C-alpha positions in Angstrom: -69.8 36.8 -0.8 -70.5 35.8 -4.4 -72.3 32.5 -5.2 -70.3 29.6 -6.6 -71.2 28.6 -10.1 -72.3 24.9 -10.0 -71.3 24.2 -13.6 -67.7 25.4 -13.0 -67.6 23.4 -9.7 -68.7 20.2 -11.5 -66.2 20.8 -14.3 -63.4 21.2 -11.7 -64.5 18.1 -9.8 -64.2 16.0 -13.0 -60.8 17.3 -13.8 -59.5 16.9 -10.3 -60.9 13.3 -10.1 -58.7 12.5 -13.1 -55.6 13.9 -11.5 -56.4 12.2 -8.2 -56.2 8.8 -9.8 -52.5 9.6 -10.5 -51.7 11.5 -7.3 -53.2 8.8 -5.0 -50.4 6.6 -6.0 -47.9 9.0 -4.4 -47.5 10.6 -1.0 -48.8 13.9 -2.4 -52.2 15.0 -0.9 -54.9 14.7 -3.6 -56.1 18.1 -4.7 -59.7 17.1 -4.5 -59.4 16.5 -0.8 -57.9 19.9 -0.3 -60.3 22.0 -2.4 -63.6 20.1 -1.8 -63.5 18.8 1.7 -66.1 20.6 3.9 -63.3 22.0 6.1 -61.1 23.3 3.4 -64.0 24.8 1.4 -64.3 27.2 4.3 -60.8 27.5 5.9 -58.4 26.6 3.0 -56.1 24.6 5.3 -54.0 21.8 3.9 -54.9 18.3 5.0 -52.5 15.6 6.2 -51.2 13.0 3.7 -53.0 9.7 3.5 -49.7 7.8 3.6 -49.8 4.8 5.9 -47.9 4.9 9.2 -46.1 1.8 8.1 -44.8 3.6 5.0 -43.7 6.5 7.2 -41.9 4.2 9.5 -39.9 2.8 6.6 -38.5 6.2 5.7 -35.0 6.8 7.2 -34.8 9.5 9.8 -33.3 12.7 8.5 -30.5 14.5 10.2 -31.6 17.8 11.7 -30.0 20.7 10.0 -29.5 24.0 11.8 -30.8 27.2 10.5 -27.3 28.4 9.8 -26.5 25.2 7.8 -29.7 25.7 5.7 -28.7 29.2 5.0 -25.1 28.3 3.9 -25.8 25.1 1.9 -28.7 25.1 -0.6 -30.5 21.7 -0.9 -29.1 20.8 -4.3 -25.6 21.8 -3.3 -25.7 19.7 -0.1 -26.9 16.7 -2.1 -24.1 17.2 -4.6 -21.5 17.5 -1.9 -22.7 14.3 -0.3 -22.4 12.4 -3.6 -18.9 13.8 -4.2 -17.9 12.7 -0.6 -19.3 9.2 -1.2 -17.5 8.9 -4.6 -14.2 10.0 -2.9 -14.6 7.2 -0.3 -15.2 4.7 -3.1 -12.1 5.8 -5.0 -9.8 5.9 -2.0 -11.1 2.7 -0.4 -9.5 0.5 -3.0 -6.0 2.0 -2.5 -3.6 -0.5 -1.1 -6.0 -3.4 -1.0 -5.1 -6.8 -2.4 -7.9 -9.0 -3.7 -6.0 -12.3 -4.1 -5.9 -14.8 -1.1 -2.1 -14.6 -1.0 0.3 -11.6 -1.5 3.6 -12.4 -3.2 6.4 -9.8 -2.7 9.8 -10.2 -4.2 13.1 -8.4 -3.6 16.2 -8.6 -5.7 19.6 -6.9 -5.6 20.1 -6.7 -9.4 23.6 -5.1 -9.1 22.9 -3.0 -12.1 19.6 -3.5 -13.8 20.9 -2.6 -17.2 22.8 -5.9 -17.3 20.0 -7.9 -15.7 17.3 -6.8 -18.1 19.2 -8.5 -20.9 19.0 -12.0 -19.3 16.2 -14.3 -20.1 16.2 -15.8 -16.5 15.5 -12.3 -15.2 12.7 -11.6 -17.7 11.1 -15.0 -17.0 11.2 -14.7 -13.2 10.0 -11.1 -12.9 7.3 -11.9 -15.5 5.6 -14.4 -13.1 1.8 -13.7 -13.0 1.5 -14.1 -9.2 4.1 -11.5 -8.2 2.1 -8.6 -6.7 5.1 -6.4 -5.7 8.6 -6.4 -7.1 11.4 -4.6 -5.4 14.9 -3.9 -6.7 18.1 -2.9 -4.9 21.3 -1.5 -6.4 19.6 -0.5 -9.7 22.5 1.9 -10.5 20.2 4.1 -12.5 19.8 7.9 -12.8 16.5 9.8 -13.0 17.0 10.3 -16.7 16.9 6.5 -17.2 13.7 5.8 -15.3 11.1 6.2 -18.0 12.8 3.8 -20.3 13.0 1.1 -17.6 9.4 1.6 -16.5 8.4 0.4 -20.0 10.1 -2.9 -19.4 7.6 -3.8 -16.7 4.1 -3.2 -18.1 2.5 -5.6 -15.7 3.3 -3.2 -12.9 1.4 0.0 -13.4 2.6 1.6 -10.2 6.3 2.1 -10.2 8.5 4.2 -7.8 12.2 4.5 -8.4 14.8 6.3 -6.2 18.2 7.1 -7.6 21.5 8.2 -6.1 22.2 11.9 -6.4 25.8 11.7 -5.1 27.3 9.8 -8.0 26.2 8.0 -11.2 25.9 4.2 -11.5 25.5 3.8 -7.7 23.0 2.4 -5.3 19.3 3.0 -6.1 16.0 1.2 -5.1 12.6 0.6 -6.7 9.1 -0.6 -5.8 6.9 -1.9 -8.7 3.4 -2.8 -7.7 0.2 -4.1 -9.3 -1.8 -2.5 -6.6 -1.7 1.3 -6.1 -0.3 2.2 -2.7 -1.9 4.6 -0.3 1.2 6.6 -0.1 4.9 6.6 -1.2 7.9 8.1 0.7 11.5 8.1 -0.5 14.3 8.2 2.1 14.3 8.5 5.8 13.8 12.3 5.9 17.4 13.0 6.7 19.7 14.3 3.9 22.8 12.5 5.1 21.0 9.2 4.4 18.7 10.1 1.5 21.0 11.4 -1.3 22.0 7.8 -2.2 18.5 6.5 -3.1 18.6 3.7 -0.6 15.0 3.6 0.8 11.5 3.7 -0.6 8.4 3.1 1.6 5.0 2.2 0.2 1.9 2.2 2.4 -0.7 -0.5 1.8 -3.9 -1.4 3.6 -2.4 -3.4 6.4 1.3 -2.8 6.2 4.2 -0.6 5.3 6.7 -2.0 2.8 10.2 -0.7 2.9 12.6 -1.5 0.0 16.1 -0.9 1.2 19.7 -1.2 0.1 21.6 -0.8 3.3 25.0 0.9 3.1 28.0 -1.4 2.8 30.7 -0.8 5.4 33.3 -0.9 2.6 36.3 -3.1 1.9 38.4 -1.1 4.3 35.5 -0.6 6.7 35.8 3.1 6.0 32.0 3.5 6.4 31.6 1.2 9.4 31.1 4.0 11.9 28.5 5.7 9.6 26.7 2.4 9.1 26.5 1.3 12.7 26.4 4.5 14.6 24.2 6.6 12.3 22.4 4.7 9.7 21.4 1.6 11.8 20.2 3.8 14.7 18.2 6.2 12.5 16.7 3.4 10.4 15.6 1.5 13.6 13.8 4.6 14.8 12.2 4.9 11.4 10.8 1.4 11.6 9.4 2.1 15.1 7.8 5.3 13.9 6.0 3.5 11.1 4.7 0.8 13.5 3.5 3.6 15.8 1.1 4.6 13.0 -0.8 1.4 13.6 0.4 -0.8 10.8 2.9 -3.7 10.6 6.1 -3.3 8.7 7.8 -5.4 6.0 11.4 -4.5 5.6 13.2 -6.2 2.8 16.3 -5.9 0.6 20.0 -6.3 0.6 20.7 -5.5 4.3 24.4 -6.2 4.0 24.8 -8.2 7.2 25.5 -11.8 8.1 23.5 -12.1 11.2 24.4 -15.5 12.5 27.2 -18.0 11.7 24.7 -20.1 9.9 24.1 -17.3 7.4 27.6 -17.8 5.9 29.4 -20.9 4.6 32.3 -20.2 7.0 32.6 -17.3 9.5 36.2 -18.0 10.4 38.4 -15.1 9.4 35.5 -13.0 8.2 35.1 -10.8 11.3 36.8 -7.9 9.6 34.9 -8.2 6.4 32.0 -5.8 5.7 28.7 -7.4 6.8 30.4 -9.8 9.2 31.8 -7.3 11.8 30.6 -7.8 15.3 29.2 -4.2 15.2 27.0 -4.8 12.2 25.7 -8.1 13.5 25.0 -6.6 16.9 23.1 -3.7 15.4 20.9 -6.1 13.5 20.2 -8.0 16.7 19.1 -4.8 18.4 16.7 -4.1 15.6 15.1 -7.5 15.8 14.9 -7.1 19.6 12.5 -4.1 19.0 9.8 -6.5 17.9 10.8 -7.6 14.4 11.4 -11.0 12.9 13.7 -12.4 10.3 11.0 -14.3 8.4 13.3 -16.9 6.7 15.2 -17.8 9.8 11.9 -18.0 11.7 10.6 -20.6 9.4 13.8 -22.4 8.7 15.9 -22.1 11.9 18.6 -24.6 10.8 18.7 -24.3 7.0 21.9 -23.1 5.3 20.8 -21.2 2.2 22.5 -18.2 0.8 21.5 -15.2 -1.4 24.9 -14.0 -2.5 28.0 -15.6 -4.0 31.2 -13.8 -4.8 32.0 -13.4 -8.5 35.7 -13.3 -7.6 35.6 -16.9 -6.6 34.6 -19.1 -9.6 34.0 -22.1 -7.3 31.7 -20.1 -4.9 28.4 -21.2 -6.4 29.3 -24.8 -7.3 30.6 -25.4 -3.8 27.8 -23.4 -2.1 30.3 -20.9 -0.6 27.6 -18.2 -0.1 26.4 -15.5 2.3 22.9 -14.6 3.3 22.7 -10.8 2.8 19.2 -10.4 1.5 16.4 -10.5 4.1 12.7 -10.0 4.6 12.0 -8.7 8.1 8.5 -8.3 9.4 6.8 -7.0 12.5 6.0 -9.5 15.2 2.3 -8.9 14.7 2.6 -9.9 11.0 4.4 -13.2 11.4 1.2 -15.2 11.7 0.3 -14.2 8.2 3.6 -15.3 6.7 3.0 -18.5 4.7 6.5 -18.8 3.4 9.8 -16.9 3.0 12.0 -18.0 0.2 15.5 -17.7 -1.2 15.4 -18.4 -5.0 19.0 -19.6 -5.2 18.3 -21.3 -8.5 17.4 -18.0 -10.3 20.4 -16.4 -12.0 20.5 -12.7 -12.9 23.1 -11.0 -10.8 25.5 -12.0 -8.0 22.5 -12.0 -5.7 19.4 -14.2 -5.8 15.9 -12.9 -5.3 14.0 -13.4 -2.0 10.3 -13.7 -1.7 7.7 -13.5 1.0 4.2 -15.0 0.7 1.6 -13.5 2.9 -1.9 -14.7 3.7 -4.3 -12.0 2.7 -6.7 -11.6 5.6 
């Protein structure tokens, strides 16, 4: 074995002492301790770090990774994947969440939005700062018109429109929101119902919102059997399916039904009119019996207030000869969060007045 040169050793010690001043501040084992300790001068075995036990205790425990995982995922790749996963959670966690203490949701049967958009009362009301979600029924638009009308509502960056494919200038619904929904679905998933653009469902953090324009039974009741025997049953099942997914439901729009006698200025002689037939009223009763609540009637059990006035009768509005056809129905579990349910019968725009629900955001 050759002798060690004392000059070189001293030079090495001086250099290593300099580096140790830096390295001692970290958890890295000082090089001097490794090369010049009596043990390592002979055996060249690494020594343990001088990190204090308290410092070690502060370090979070690492998940054990199997050999197969280590082989498949390089260290850098696994860290990158973790960061991407966390970023994805951050991005999706804000979907459907409202930050204000109250949530204001408005629904309005505009009976043709082309005419409504020209009226100052419509522009002023829909331009309210505190409306979080704005729903339209009976827009009477086609897909080719949508982009132009989106530009009329810049305060609502998330807009979803559904148009009739059966005929032009007919039906149509929309949901305009300031908060991006988690998901959007148009229709009920059954073609016999979905070609008329009558339903849009938006999923938010704690509820599903369904903007609906329920089929009218017709002046001659030619669609009464379709309405009561097909649509009402399928739609009721749809509501129950949504609730089964673990969230409450808000169902709103022109529901084309006068549920109770108090919901019309005079029921006498109206039993054969669309919306007033015993079949339609009974179907609505059955839907509520499944655990849903008419929010306005729940809060105002004896108030006579109407959302529609016939344009054929010039005295209808002045003499309060109206019908309540526009509703906001909520799951029973959500009723405790309903601060108010309103009919804005002083707002002019179409033959219908807008309705609004105010939810406590908890």
